[in-house]
VONUNU-196497 format. One record per residue (C-alpha): residue number from 1; residue in three letters; x, y, z. Coordinates in steps of 0.001 Angstrom, whole numbers, plus 500000, padded with zeros to 6 digits. Layout:
DRENSE     i    aa     east    north       up
DRENSE   NUM   ALA        X        Y        Z
...
***
This chain:
DRENSE     i    aa     east    north       up
DRENSE     1   MET   333955   511155   964506
DRENSE     2   ARG   333033   513749   961912
DRENSE     3   LEU   329541   515332   961860
DRENSE     4   ASN   327670   515864   958622
DRENSE     5   ILE   326490   519438   959314
DRENSE     6   THR   324643   519785   956037
DRENSE     7   ARG   322600   516619   956635
DRENSE     8   LEU   321849   517729   960212
DRENSE     9   MET   320551   521134   959100
DRENSE    10   HIS   318281   519613   956474
DRENSE    11   GLY   316908   517287   959082
DRENSE    12   MET   315984   520183   961362
DRENSE    13   LEU   314017   522207   958749
DRENSE    14   PRO   310744   520232   958991
DRENSE    15   LEU   310861   520574   962763
DRENSE    16   ALA   311278   524368   962470
DRENSE    17   VAL   308306   524612   960140
DRENSE    18   LEU   306171   522628   962575
DRENSE    19   LEU   307228   524859   965452
DRENSE    20   LEU   306367   528051   963532
DRENSE    21   SER   303017   526630   962581
DRENSE    22   ALA   302279   525768   966181
DRENSE    23   CYS   303121   529313   967304
DRENSE    24   GLY   300726   530738   964731
DRENSE    25   GLY   301590   532373   961408
DRENSE    26   ASN   300092   535411   959657
DRENSE    27   HIS   296411   535063   958707
DRENSE    28   SER   294059   537464   956894
DRENSE    29   TYR   290268   537410   957035
DRENSE    30   THR   287703   539486   955193
DRENSE    31   ILE   284858   541142   957124
DRENSE    32   GLY   281390   541508   955663
DRENSE    33   GLY   277724   540779   955986
DRENSE    34   THR   274324   541830   954700
DRENSE    35   VAL   272343   545091   954520
DRENSE    36   THR   268537   544926   954699
DRENSE    37   GLY   265765   547526   954602
DRENSE    38   LEU   267787   550238   952858
DRENSE    39   ALA   265546   552476   950733
DRENSE    40   SER   266088   551863   947030
DRENSE    41   SER   265364   555456   946011
DRENSE    42   PRO   266534   557921   948655
DRENSE    43   GLY   265843   561619   948115
DRENSE    44   PRO   268311   563792   946199
DRENSE    45   LEU   269812   565226   949378
DRENSE    46   SER   269740   562022   951434
DRENSE    47   THR   273041   561109   953026
DRENSE    48   PRO   274442   557699   952028
DRENSE    49   LEU   274919   554804   954409
DRENSE    50   VAL   278614   554640   955284
DRENSE    51   LEU   280042   551789   957342
DRENSE    52   GLN   283394   551567   959120
DRENSE    53   ASN   285448   548708   960452
DRENSE    54   ASN   287710   549350   963425
DRENSE    55   GLY   287185   553101   963032
DRENSE    56   GLY   288269   553258   959391
DRENSE    57   ASP   288108   551522   955981
DRENSE    58   ASN   284981   553525   955063
DRENSE    59   LEU   282484   551600   952925
DRENSE    60   THR   279576   553393   951203
DRENSE    61   ILE   276484   551220   950738
DRENSE    62   SER   273949   552068   948022
DRENSE    63   ALA   271747   548968   947956
DRENSE    64   ASN   270589   546013   949999
DRENSE    65   GLY   272615   542801   949850
DRENSE    66   ALA   276042   541508   950722
DRENSE    67   PHE   278989   543743   951519
DRENSE    68   THR   282675   543195   952246
DRENSE    69   PHE   285216   545686   953528
DRENSE    70   ALA   288208   546270   951270
DRENSE    71   THR   290785   545796   954013
DRENSE    72   ALA   291139   542394   955644
DRENSE    73   VAL   291898   541984   959332
DRENSE    74   LYS   295052   540106   960256
DRENSE    75   SER   296324   537934   963072
DRENSE    76   ASN   299781   536719   963986
DRENSE    77   SER   301594   535461   967050
DRENSE    78   THR   301017   538753   968891
DRENSE    79   THR   297855   540261   967344
DRENSE    80   LYS   294317   538922   967076
DRENSE    81   ALA   292101   539538   964029
DRENSE    82   THR   289509   541676   965804
DRENSE    83   TYR   286790   543609   963985
DRENSE    84   ASN   284198   546245   964969
DRENSE    85   VAL   281655   547309   962349
DRENSE    86   THR   279945   550630   963061
DRENSE    87   ILE   277873   553229   961183
DRENSE    88   LEU   279666   556436   960265
DRENSE    89   THR   276777   558088   958375
DRENSE    90   GLN   273076   557267   958646
DRENSE    91   PRO   271113   557254   955348
DRENSE    92   PHE   268714   560059   956289
DRENSE    93   PRO   265744   559872   956532
DRENSE    94   GLN   266384   556258   957542
DRENSE    95   THR   268131   554853   960612
DRENSE    96   CYS   270274   551691   960552
DRENSE    97   THR   271547   549421   963324
DRENSE    98   VAL   274330   546811   963383
DRENSE    99   THR   273927   543288   964777
DRENSE   100   GLY   276880   540938   965272
DRENSE   101   GLY   279268   543687   964319
DRENSE   102   SER   282237   542887   966562
DRENSE   103   GLY   284381   539923   967473
DRENSE   104   THR   287596   538063   966670
DRENSE   105   ALA   287840   536426   963255
DRENSE   106   SER   289193   532922   962763
DRENSE   107   SER   287839   532707   959206
DRENSE   108   ASN   286196   535087   956730
DRENSE   109   VAL   283235   536835   958424
DRENSE   110   THR   279930   537136   956530
DRENSE   111   SER   277516   537297   959467
DRENSE   112   VAL   277341   541065   960211
DRENSE   113   VAL   273764   542323   959712
DRENSE   114   VAL   272924   546003   959082
DRENSE   115   SER   269169   546630   959356
DRENSE   116   CYS   267652   549911   958128
DRENSE   117   SER   264199   551402   958651
DRENSE   118   ASN   262450   554704   958078
DRENSE   119   SER   262952   557394   960701
DRENSE   120   SER   259843   559087   961987
DRENSE   121   THR   260427   562785   961347
DRENSE   122   SER   257381   565021   961527
DRENSE   123   ALA   256460   568656   961109
DRENSE   124   TYR   253912   570318   963374
DRENSE   125   VAL   252180   573523   962304
DRENSE   126   VAL   250267   575543   964909
DRENSE   127   ASN   247218   577320   963461
DRENSE   128   LYS   245683   580313   965233
DRENSE   129   SER   242280   578877   964343
DRENSE   130   GLY   242815   576305   967106
DRENSE   131   THR   244551   573256   965633
DRENSE   132   VAL   247943   571671   965056
DRENSE   133   SER   248413   570264   961546
DRENSE   134   GLN   250667   567206   961498
DRENSE   135   TYR   252845   566106   958570
DRENSE   136   PRO   255281   563235   958030
DRENSE   137   ILE   258400   564593   956323
DRENSE   138   GLY   259145   562791   953060
DRENSE   139   ALA   262520   561420   951990
DRENSE   140   ASN   263190   564592   949971
DRENSE   141   GLY   262066   566886   952784
DRENSE   142   ALA   258676   567664   951251
DRENSE   143   LEU   255483   567711   953292
DRENSE   144   PRO   252376   565997   951884
DRENSE   145   THR   249947   568351   950164
DRENSE   146   THR   247407   567513   952857
DRENSE   147   ALA   248123   567140   956560
DRENSE   148   ALA   248094   563547   957777
DRENSE   149   SER   245895   564648   960668
DRENSE   150   SER   245185   567563   962967
DRENSE   151   VAL   244511   567905   966661
DRENSE   152   ALA   242582   570536   968574
DRENSE   153   THR   244275   573067   970849
DRENSE   154   GLY   243013   575740   973193
DRENSE   155   THR   241949   579189   971973
DRENSE   156   ASN   244344   581130   969750
DRENSE   157   PRO   247449   578896   970055
DRENSE   158   TYR   250790   580597   969459
DRENSE   159   SER   253640   578109   969758
DRENSE   160   ILE   254599   574462   970282
DRENSE   161   ALA   257499   572575   971878
DRENSE   162   VAL   258444   568882   971807
DRENSE   163   VAL   260517   567093   974460
DRENSE   164   PRO   263920   565750   973299
DRENSE   165   SER   262670   562146   973538
DRENSE   166   GLY   259861   562950   971092
DRENSE   167   LEU   257236   561458   973417
DRENSE   168   TYR   255361   564617   974454
DRENSE   169   ALA   254436   568035   973088
DRENSE   170   TYR   253027   571242   974550
DRENSE   171   VAL   251138   574160   972962
DRENSE   172   ALA   250809   577644   974482
DRENSE   173   ASN   247235   578934   974011
DRENSE   174   ASN   247176   582724   974039
DRENSE   175   GLY   243400   583072   974151
DRENSE   176   SER   242514   580494   976806
DRENSE   177   ASN   245512   581142   979077
DRENSE   178   ASN   246577   577524   979279
DRENSE   179   VAL   248912   574903   977831
DRENSE   180   SER   247671   571873   975908
DRENSE   181   GLU   249499   568613   976706
DRENSE   182   TYR   249963   565842   974123
DRENSE   183   THR   251473   562400   973827
DRENSE   184   ILE   253209   561481   970560
DRENSE   185   SER   253076   558074   968884
DRENSE   186   SER   254435   557534   965358
DRENSE   187   GLY   254462   561306   964947
DRENSE   188   VAL   250789   561746   965855
DRENSE   189   LEU   249693   564045   968699
DRENSE   190   THR   246968   562905   971080
DRENSE   191   LEU   245608   565024   973913
DRENSE   192   ASN   247181   563696   977111
DRENSE   193   THR   244403   562729   979496
DRENSE   194   SER   246361   559976   981258
DRENSE   195   THR   245898   561500   984698
DRENSE   196   ALA   242540   560956   986399
DRENSE   197   ASN   240080   563760   985541
DRENSE   198   SER   242714   565374   983316
DRENSE   199   THR   241488   567733   980615
DRENSE   200   GLY   244788   567583   978766
DRENSE   201   THR   245585   571172   979741
DRENSE   202   VAL   247318   573046   982529
DRENSE   203   ASN   246775   576675   983515
DRENSE   204   ALA   249303   579321   982460
DRENSE   205   GLY   249488   583082   983029
DRENSE   206   LEU   247800   585832   981028
DRENSE   207   ASN   248259   585615   977255
DRENSE   208   PRO   250916   582885   976903
DRENSE   209   VAL   252864   583306   973666
DRENSE   210   SER   255972   581099   973789
DRENSE   211   VAL   256764   577645   975168
DRENSE   212   THR   260036   575740   975412
DRENSE   213   VAL   261358   572520   976958
DRENSE   214   ASP   264696   572373   978747
DRENSE   215   PRO   267389   570140   977157
DRENSE   216   THR   266994   567457   979821
DRENSE   217   GLY   263306   567042   979034
DRENSE   218   GLN   262361   567602   982669
DRENSE   219   HIS   260909   571117   982671
DRENSE   220   VAL   258718   573396   980565
DRENSE   221   TYR   258692   577206   980514
DRENSE   222   VAL   255872   579367   979131
DRENSE   223   VAL   256165   583104   978533
DRENSE   224   ASN   253018   585049   979437
DRENSE   225   ALA   252861   588408   977643
DRENSE   226   GLY   250339   589931   980067
DRENSE   227   ASN   248284   592990   979127
DRENSE   228   GLY   250347   595940   980325
DRENSE   229   ILE   248435   596066   983609
DRENSE   230   ILE   248867   592561   984958
DRENSE   231   PRO   252639   591894   985147
DRENSE   232   SER   254278   589658   982574
DRENSE   233   THR   255491   586311   983911
DRENSE   234   ILE   257040   582978   983015
DRENSE   235   SER   255127   579878   984087
DRENSE   236   GLN   257367   576997   985174
DRENSE   237   TYR   256459   573321   985146
DRENSE   238   THR   257873   569910   985956
DRENSE   239   ILE   257225   567175   983386
DRENSE   240   ASN   255704   564160   985133
DRENSE   241   SER   256456   560564   984169
DRENSE   242   ASP   253271   560455   982055
DRENSE   243   GLY   254082   563719   980257
DRENSE   244   THR   251583   565887   982103
DRENSE   245   LEU   252767   569138   983685
DRENSE   246   THR   252811   570264   987300
DRENSE   247   ALA   253425   573909   988195
DRENSE   248   LEU   256869   574478   989699
DRENSE   249   GLY   256591   577182   992352
DRENSE   250   LEU   255392   580674   991510
DRENSE   251   PRO   255811   582173   988029
DRENSE   252   ALA   259051   584066   987437
DRENSE   253   GLN   259018   587782   986689
DRENSE   254   ALA   259748   588960   983136
DRENSE   255   GLY   260101   592339   981440
DRENSE   256   ASN   257413   594230   979557
DRENSE   257   THR   255501   592056   977053
DRENSE   258   PRO   257897   589119   976763
DRENSE   259   ASN   257608   587311   973458
DRENSE   260   SER   260180   584501   973349
DRENSE   261   ILE   262261   582274   975641
DRENSE   262   ALA   265370   580159   975032
DRENSE   263   VAL   267303   577797   977315
DRENSE   264   ASP   271011   577148   976806
DRENSE   265   PRO   272114   573591   975888
DRENSE   266   SER   273378   572885   979409
DRENSE   267   GLY   270003   573722   980936
DRENSE   268   THR   271718   576184   983284
DRENSE   269   TYR   270575   579536   981892
DRENSE   270   ALA   267463   580961   980257
DRENSE   271   TYR   266896   584150   978272
DRENSE   272   VAL   263663   586029   977531
DRENSE   273   ALA   263151   588633   974807
DRENSE   274   ASN   260914   591422   976147
DRENSE   275   TYR   259181   592969   973157
DRENSE   276   GLY   257643   595874   975038
DRENSE   277   ASP   260715   597397   976707
DRENSE   278   GLY   263482   596279   974354
DRENSE   279   THR   265379   594171   976917
DRENSE   280   ILE   266601   590619   977396
DRENSE   281   SER   266012   589089   980821
DRENSE   282   GLU   268646   586590   981974
DRENSE   283   TYR   268008   583755   984418
DRENSE   284   THR   269893   581002   986165
DRENSE   285   ILE   268134   577641   986479
DRENSE   286   ASN   268323   575699   989722
DRENSE   287   ALA   266347   572462   990042
DRENSE   288   GLY   264190   573733   987176
DRENSE   289   ALA   263327   577071   988785
DRENSE   290   LEU   264208   580372   987083
DRENSE   291   THR   265948   583056   989112
DRENSE   292   LEU   266888   586630   988174
DRENSE   293   PRO   270143   586727   990135
DRENSE   294   ALA   271738   589904   991383
DRENSE   295   THR   275071   588704   989989
DRENSE   296   LEU   273832   588879   986389
DRENSE   297   PRO   273380   592286   984730
DRENSE   298   ALA   269752   591536   983986
DRENSE   299   PRO   267984   592578   981974
DRENSE   300   VAL   270478   593580   979286
DRENSE   301   SER   269628   596215   976731
DRENSE   302   GLY   268283   594885   973470
DRENSE   303   ASN   267068   596787   970438
DRENSE   304   ASN   263696   597859   969151
DRENSE   305   ASN   260990   595270   969943
DRENSE   306   PRO   263003   592042   970352
DRENSE   307   ALA   260604   589362   969153
DRENSE   308   SER   262577   586123   969175
DRENSE   309   ILE   265707   584758   970853
DRENSE   310   THR   267774   581622   970260
DRENSE   311   VAL   271000   580097   971615
DRENSE   312   ASP   273454   578218   969395
DRENSE   313   PRO   274094   574489   970027
DRENSE   314   SER   277485   575181   971615
DRENSE   315   GLY   275938   577479   974229
DRENSE   316   GLN   278413   580249   973396
DRENSE   317   TYR   276234   582683   971445
DRENSE   318   ALA   272729   584144   971472
DRENSE   319   TYR   270863   585887   968657
DRENSE   320   VAL   267792   588122   968868
DRENSE   321   ALA   265457   589154   966032
DRENSE   322   ASN   264374   592789   966532
DRENSE   323   TYR   260993   593355   964928
DRENSE   324   GLY   260997   597133   965211
DRENSE   325   ASP   264257   598094   963504
DRENSE   326   GLY   265015   595206   961159
DRENSE   327   THR   268164   593929   962880
DRENSE   328   VAL   269550   590855   964617
DRENSE   329   SER   271385   591433   967917
DRENSE   330   GLN   274440   589257   968588
DRENSE   331   TYR   275726   588257   972023
DRENSE   332   THR   278430   586102   973504
DRENSE   333   ILE   277501   584099   976578
DRENSE   334   GLY   279800   584314   979585
DRENSE   335   THR   282712   585816   977650
DRENSE   336   PRO   284967   587668   978173
DRENSE   337   SER   286024   585766   981287
DRENSE   338   SER   285376   588839   983438
DRENSE   339   LEU   281636   588262   982967
DRENSE   340   THR   279549   586115   985259
DRENSE   341   PRO   278929   582713   983632
DRENSE   342   GLY   275742   582841   981590
DRENSE   343   ALA   275689   586629   981204
DRENSE   344   LEU   275143   588092   977727
DRENSE   345   ALA   277619   590551   976246
DRENSE   346   PRO   277081   592338   972910
DRENSE   347   MET   279615   591341   970264
DRENSE   348   SER   281992   593933   968837
DRENSE   349   LEU   279532   594203   965949
DRENSE   350   PRO   276348   594294   968053
DRENSE   351   THR   273818   593914   965229
DRENSE   352   VAL   273480   592838   961618
DRENSE   353   LEU   270756   593876   959203
DRENSE   354   ALA   267784   591635   958545
DRENSE   355   GLY   264669   592216   956430
DRENSE   356   SER   261469   594025   957288
DRENSE   357   ASN   260039   593148   960719
DRENSE   358   PRO   262179   590130   961697
DRENSE   359   ILE   260032   587985   963944
DRENSE   360   SER   261607   584530   964283
DRENSE   361   VAL   265235   583387   964527
DRENSE   362   THR   266690   579872   964572
DRENSE   363   VAL   270134   578250   964457
DRENSE   364   ALA   270796   575186   962290
DRENSE   365   PRO   271468   571998   964309
DRENSE   366   SER   275092   572053   963117
DRENSE   367   GLY   275586   575514   964643
DRENSE   368   SER   276920   576807   961338
DRENSE   369   HIS   274069   579002   960097
DRENSE   370   VAL   271263   581257   961321
DRENSE   371   TYR   267919   581962   959632
DRENSE   372   VAL   265537   584846   960353
DRENSE   373   ALA   261931   585092   959148
DRENSE   374   ASN   261013   588667   958197
DRENSE   375   TYR   257289   589204   958748
DRENSE   376   SER   257006   592208   956367
DRENSE   377   SER   253770   593532   957834
DRENSE   378   GLY   252462   594956   954544
DRENSE   379   THR   250685   593077   951788
DRENSE   380   SER   253793   591823   950011
DRENSE   381   ALA   255468   588457   950539
DRENSE   382   GLY   258093   588121   953241
DRENSE   383   THR   261646   586833   953252
DRENSE   384   VAL   264119   584722   955216
DRENSE   385   SER   267542   586227   955896
DRENSE   386   GLU   270424   583727   955779
DRENSE   387   TYR   273662   584028   957760
DRENSE   388   SER   276790   581982   958382
DRENSE   389   ILE   278312   581917   961874
DRENSE   390   GLY   281932   583012   961791
DRENSE   391   THR   284765   583392   964264
DRENSE   392   GLY   283540   584408   967703
DRENSE   393   GLY   279916   583776   966702
DRENSE   394   ALA   279618   586843   964439
DRENSE   395   LEU   277042   586562   961664
DRENSE   396   ALA   277925   587093   958005
DRENSE   397   THR   275036   587723   955628
DRENSE   398   ILE   274633   585133   952867
DRENSE   399   GLY   271451   586424   951236
DRENSE   400   THR   267673   586194   951393
DRENSE   401   VAL   265000   583922   950006
DRENSE   402   GLY   261314   584645   949433
DRENSE   403   THR   258471   583217   951501
DRENSE   404   GLY   254707   583467   951533
DRENSE   405   LYS   252858   586393   953085
DRENSE   406   ASN   253704   587347   956690
DRENSE   407   PRO   256128   584557   957620
DRENSE   408   SER   255912   584189   961388
DRENSE   409   SER   258120   581199   962203
DRENSE   410   VAL   261160   579454   960708
DRENSE   411   THR   262642   576081   961671
DRENSE   412   VAL   265295   573637   960437
DRENSE   413   ASP   264751   569876   960602
DRENSE   414   PRO   267001   567689   962822
DRENSE   415   SER   269159   566591   959873
DRENSE   416   GLY   269932   570182   958911
DRENSE   417   GLN   268924   569498   955310
DRENSE   418   TYR   265498   571144   955175
DRENSE   419   ALA   263827   574329   956409
DRENSE   420   TYR   260181   575296   956806
DRENSE   421   VAL   258433   578640   957254
DRENSE   422   ALA   254884   579184   958524
DRENSE   423   ASN   253215   582007   956575
DRENSE   424   LEU   250471   583510   958706
DRENSE   425   GLY   249152   585806   955967
DRENSE   426   ASP   248347   583286   953246
DRENSE   427   GLY   247863   580019   955122
DRENSE   428   THR   250884   578200   953687
DRENSE   429   VAL   254170   576618   954716
DRENSE   430   SER   257200   577359   952536
DRENSE   431   GLN   259594   574435   952068
DRENSE   432   TYR   263312   574617   951361
DRENSE   433   THR   266317   572405   950858
DRENSE   434   ILE   269614   573582   952365
DRENSE   435   SER   272989   573460   950621
DRENSE   436   SER   276037   575165   952157
DRENSE   437   GLY   273636   577182   954288
DRENSE   438   VAL   271633   578513   951341
DRENSE   439   LEU   267878   577903   951183
DRENSE   440   SER   266317   576847   947872
DRENSE   441   ALA   262654   576172   947207
DRENSE   442   ASN   261957   572446   947507
DRENSE   443   THR   261698   571080   943969
DRENSE   444   THR   258845   568744   944918
DRENSE   445   ALA   256686   571612   946179
DRENSE   446   ALA   257722   575120   947147
DRENSE   447   THR   254722   575469   949460
DRENSE   448   VAL   251882   573474   950952
DRENSE   449   THR   248552   574998   951897
DRENSE   450   VAL   247723   574643   955571
DRENSE   451   GLY   244938   577110   956216
DRENSE   452   GLY   243844   578249   959623
DRENSE   453   GLN   246502   580988   959936
DRENSE   454   PRO   249733   579021   960577
DRENSE   455   ILE   251721   580931   963175
DRENSE   456   SER   254396   578453   964305
DRENSE   457   VAL   256183   575425   962836
DRENSE   458   ILE   258649   572920   964332
DRENSE   459   THR   260061   569543   963326
DRENSE   460   ALA   260883   566593   965563
DRENSE   461   ARG   261787   562918   965520
***
């Protein structure tokens, strides 16, 4: 019997199609959803909202409403059509979150929700008259012409620090030899009297001038300048669960007239600039306590009247503003490898020039630039020196920008887009936008009047 092969093959084709269909063919599904709460008119330097799906396919969002990624997800017999929507860039000063952003698609997805709201970023200005002026930072980085509120401090406050969580703040009061403790809610400081019979303050040493919080948010350190007769010290505290402070052992010894303290990002080492003897004291930190170990060459030689010290975000470099000779000292931390970890070593170019009487130094959050406020003790306006951080941490001068009279403190906001300078001599705060490390006067308002002798300024979320 002869077989009709052609007829047999035609008869099998429908069966093959059914089998392929049962095994699953290639399918493509689009991924999208809705954006809500996005500001309709972000500031000129605001970053856009950028979404990603599965770590790529970047999608820039400029308005509320529906969105769909350009690239569909696909499934076949071996691969599922999975998706994972995340935020690559937040639309500063807002913060967005994703709901329902991941799963496996079996049809086009339109259910991802991206919700945006305003971030709470504030500026706090310490006034020697005995207050902290509080400002919400606008979308373009400008402070309101009038402080939203103010809160009382002790006598002759000098500096302020905020814990990383943004829940508590502390002010060093030079005249009353104590530290004011505050809670923070929606950017507003309130004296912390949560503990029974608490006055909202804790005792410090003689003439406290600088306060800082360790990166873990567990400890506070306050530099006490002393008076040349009573030794200079560093008060150490543990932060309690309610934000109040408890003294941690005895104060640590410092050099002559310490003026500034910085803790490295790991919370393992601390450094103090001693204005009176031109040295930098180096400490290890163990369970929050500072120790001047014999293994560290401490203190190291600084320059003339070191007034301010900072450590870069990588923990590799330290910079010191030297008030007396108009320079910035540069150090590596723990390198070369022959050094004890945490020890400072002058760079091959130990100093760079600053302006007249540099008094405050800060590193941008990105770790790319350094800014130094030059007090200029005469009657003329001051300046801010601008630097880029190059290979090995060495500073390269970019230029200078003018400030008000006697700038005493400079800070950069958490986004790295804005800078602020407290001008002690004329009662103002200078405001700047930052582009490629260069400061430019904020176009909304170059300055705001604070009054009360502003001596320190910080920003926090």
